[in-house]
C-alpha positions as CSV (number, residue, x, y, z in Angstrom):
1,S,-114.4,90.4,-24.4
2,E,-115.6,89.9,-20.8
3,R,-112.0,90.1,-19.6
4,R,-111.5,93.4,-21.6
5,A,-114.7,94.9,-20.1
6,G,-113.4,94.0,-16.6
7,A,-110.0,95.6,-17.4
8,K,-111.8,98.7,-18.6
9,M,-113.8,98.9,-15.4
10,L,-110.6,98.4,-13.3
11,D,-108.9,101.2,-15.3
12,K,-112.0,103.4,-14.7
13,N,-111.9,102.7,-11.0
14,S,-108.2,103.5,-10.8
15,I,-108.8,106.8,-12.7
16,E,-111.7,107.7,-10.4
17,D,-109.5,106.8,-7.3
18,K,-106.7,109.0,-8.6
19,K,-109.1,112.0,-9.1
20,V,-110.5,111.6,-5.5
21,I,-106.9,111.2,-4.1
22,R,-105.7,114.4,-5.9
23,R,-108.7,116.3,-4.4
24,I,-107.9,114.9,-0.9
25,Q,-104.2,115.8,-1.3
26,S,-105.1,119.3,-2.4
27,G,-107.1,119.9,0.8
28,E,-110.6,118.4,0.3
29,T,-110.2,115.9,3.1
30,E,-113.9,115.2,3.3
31,D,-113.5,113.3,0.1
32,S,-111.7,110.6,2.1
33,Q,-115.2,109.3,2.9
34,I,-115.6,108.3,-0.8
35,L,-112.7,106.0,-0.6
36,I,-113.7,104.6,2.8
37,E,-117.2,103.7,1.5
38,K,-115.8,102.2,-1.7
39,Y,-113.2,99.9,0.0
40,Y,-114.7,99.4,3.5
41,Q,-116.2,95.9,2.9
42,E,-113.1,94.6,1.1
43,I,-110.8,95.8,3.9
44,F,-113.1,94.4,6.5
45,R,-113.3,91.0,4.9
46,F,-109.5,91.0,4.5
47,S,-109.1,92.0,8.2
48,Y,-111.6,89.4,9.2
49,Y,-109.7,86.7,7.4
50,M,-106.4,87.8,8.9
51,T,-107.7,88.1,12.5
52,G,-110.4,85.5,12.7
53,N,-113.0,87.6,14.5
54,K,-115.3,90.5,13.8
55,E,-114.3,92.8,16.7
56,D,-110.6,92.6,15.8
57,A,-111.5,93.0,12.1
58,Y,-113.5,96.0,12.9
59,D,-110.7,97.6,14.9
60,C,-108.1,96.8,12.1
61,T,-110.4,98.2,9.5
62,Q,-110.9,101.4,11.4
63,E,-107.2,101.7,12.0
64,T,-106.5,101.1,8.3
65,F,-108.7,104.0,7.3
66,L,-107.3,106.2,9.9
67,K,-103.8,105.5,8.6
68,M,-105.0,106.0,5.0
69,T,-106.3,109.4,6.0
70,R,-103.2,110.3,7.9
71,Y,-100.7,109.1,5.1
72,I,-102.6,109.8,1.9
73,G,-100.3,112.7,1.2
74,Q,-97.5,110.2,0.8
75,Y,-99.4,108.1,-1.7
76,K,-97.7,108.1,-5.1
77,E,-99.7,107.6,-8.2
78,M,-97.2,105.0,-9.5
79,Q,-98.8,102.5,-7.1
80,K,-102.4,101.2,-7.4
81,F,-104.4,102.7,-4.6
82,K,-106.0,99.4,-3.8
83,A,-102.7,97.7,-3.4
84,W,-101.4,100.6,-1.2
85,L,-104.5,100.3,1.0
86,F,-104.2,96.5,1.3
87,Q,-100.6,97.0,2.4
88,I,-101.7,99.3,5.2
89,A,-104.4,96.8,6.2
90,R,-101.9,93.9,6.2
91,N,-99.5,95.9,8.4
92,V,-102.2,96.9,10.8
93,C,-103.4,93.3,11.2
94,Y,-99.8,92.1,11.8
95,D,-99.0,95.0,14.2
96,G,-102.0,94.1,16.3
97,F,-101.7,90.4,16.3
98,R,-98.1,89.3,15.9
99,R,-97.5,90.4,19.4
100,E,-100.0,87.7,20.5
101,K,-98.5,85.2,18.1
102,E,-102.0,84.2,17.0
103,I,-102.5,82.4,13.8
104,P,-105.2,84.1,11.8
105,S,-108.1,81.8,11.2
106,G,-109.7,81.5,7.8
107,I,-113.2,81.5,6.7
108,S,-114.8,80.2,3.5
109,K,-114.0,81.8,0.2
110,E,-117.7,82.3,-0.4
111,F,-117.9,84.5,2.7
112,V,-114.8,86.4,1.8
113,R,-116.3,87.2,-1.5
114,G,-119.6,88.0,0.0
115,E,-121.4,85.1,-1.7
116,S,-124.2,83.2,-0.1
117,L,-124.6,79.4,0.4
118,E,-128.2,78.5,-0.4
119,T,-128.7,75.2,1.3
120,P,-127.7,73.8,4.7
121,E,-125.8,71.0,2.9
122,K,-123.7,73.5,0.9
123,Y,-123.2,75.6,4.0
124,M,-121.9,72.5,6.0
125,Q,-119.7,71.4,3.1
126,A,-118.2,74.9,2.9
127,K,-117.8,75.1,6.6
128,Q,-115.9,71.8,6.7
129,M,-113.8,72.8,3.8
130,S,-113.1,76.2,5.3
131,E,-111.9,74.5,8.5
132,R,-109.5,72.2,6.4
133,V,-108.3,75.2,4.4
134,R,-107.8,77.3,7.6
135,D,-105.8,74.4,9.2
136,A,-103.7,74.0,6.1
137,L,-103.1,77.8,5.8
138,S,-102.1,78.0,9.5
139,Q,-99.3,75.5,8.8
140,L,-97.8,77.8,6.2
141,P,-95.1,80.4,6.9
142,D,-96.6,83.9,7.1
143,M,-95.2,85.1,3.8
144,Q,-96.7,82.1,1.9
145,R,-100.0,82.4,3.6
146,D,-100.3,86.1,2.9
147,V,-99.5,85.6,-0.8
148,L,-102.1,82.8,-1.1
149,I,-104.8,84.9,0.7
150,L,-104.1,88.0,-1.5
151,R,-104.0,86.0,-4.7
152,F,-106.9,83.6,-4.3
153,Y,-109.3,85.3,-1.9
154,H,-108.8,88.9,-3.0
155,E,-107.8,88.1,-6.6
156,L,-104.9,90.6,-6.7
157,K,-102.2,90.4,-9.4
158,I,-98.7,89.3,-8.7
159,K,-97.4,92.9,-9.2
160,E,-99.9,94.2,-6.6
161,I,-99.0,91.4,-4.1
162,A,-95.3,92.3,-4.5
163,Q,-96.2,95.9,-3.7
164,I,-98.2,94.9,-0.6
165,T,-95.6,92.5,0.7
166,N,-92.6,94.8,-0.2
167,T,-91.0,92.1,-2.4
168,V,-90.4,91.6,-6.1
169,N,-92.6,89.6,-8.6
170,A,-90.3,86.6,-8.6
171,T,-90.4,86.3,-4.8
172,V,-94.2,86.4,-4.9
173,K,-94.3,83.7,-7.6
174,S,-92.0,81.6,-5.6
175,R,-94.0,81.9,-2.4
176,L,-97.2,81.3,-4.3
177,R,-95.8,78.1,-5.9
178,Q,-94.3,76.8,-2.6
179,G,-97.5,77.6,-0.7
180,M,-99.7,75.9,-3.3
181,E,-97.5,72.8,-3.2
182,K,-97.9,72.7,0.6
183,M,-101.6,73.2,0.4
184,K,-102.0,70.4,-2.2
185,R,-100.1,68.1,0.1
186,A,-102.2,69.1,3.0
187,L,-105.6,69.0,1.2
188,G,-105.1,66.7,-1.6
189,E,-104.9,67.4,-5.4
190,E,-108.6,67.3,-6.0
191,V,-109.4,69.9,-3.4
192,W,-106.7,72.5,-4.2
């Protein structure tokens, strides 16, 4: 029942997004601010995870929303808006940082989700684990790393990840499986 309630909320969010998008596409461009406010934190956390620092994440987030505003007329309702927006963010992050051949650094899953770590011990454990995970993720090919980040840190569905990465579901599943196997070898079964 909790899962169904979550699904209803997601459907409601999708419907609300579609209404706002239709208004924007029909000329009410000031409504873009509604979508920016709704998705800003998620896109910033994703950009931070991809870039590894706040300044670059801020720049990528701003560029993502500029592109969203510029290209919202091309958005098709067959796609989930959130997946479309993450696709833009992913491309912006790669456009800016592939040139430098930097490996994005990871941060703890708790930070990505906006959770707090109450005690110093928990913080240190999470920080150490974050470093191990970051190191293991940095060893993965880009495509496997992207799929793992989108699936486990942003809890996107296979279909949404396929849309973001311009692949098919089977390819996402394969990259997910291969990436998870490599992470298990790097971190140990009990961790991953």
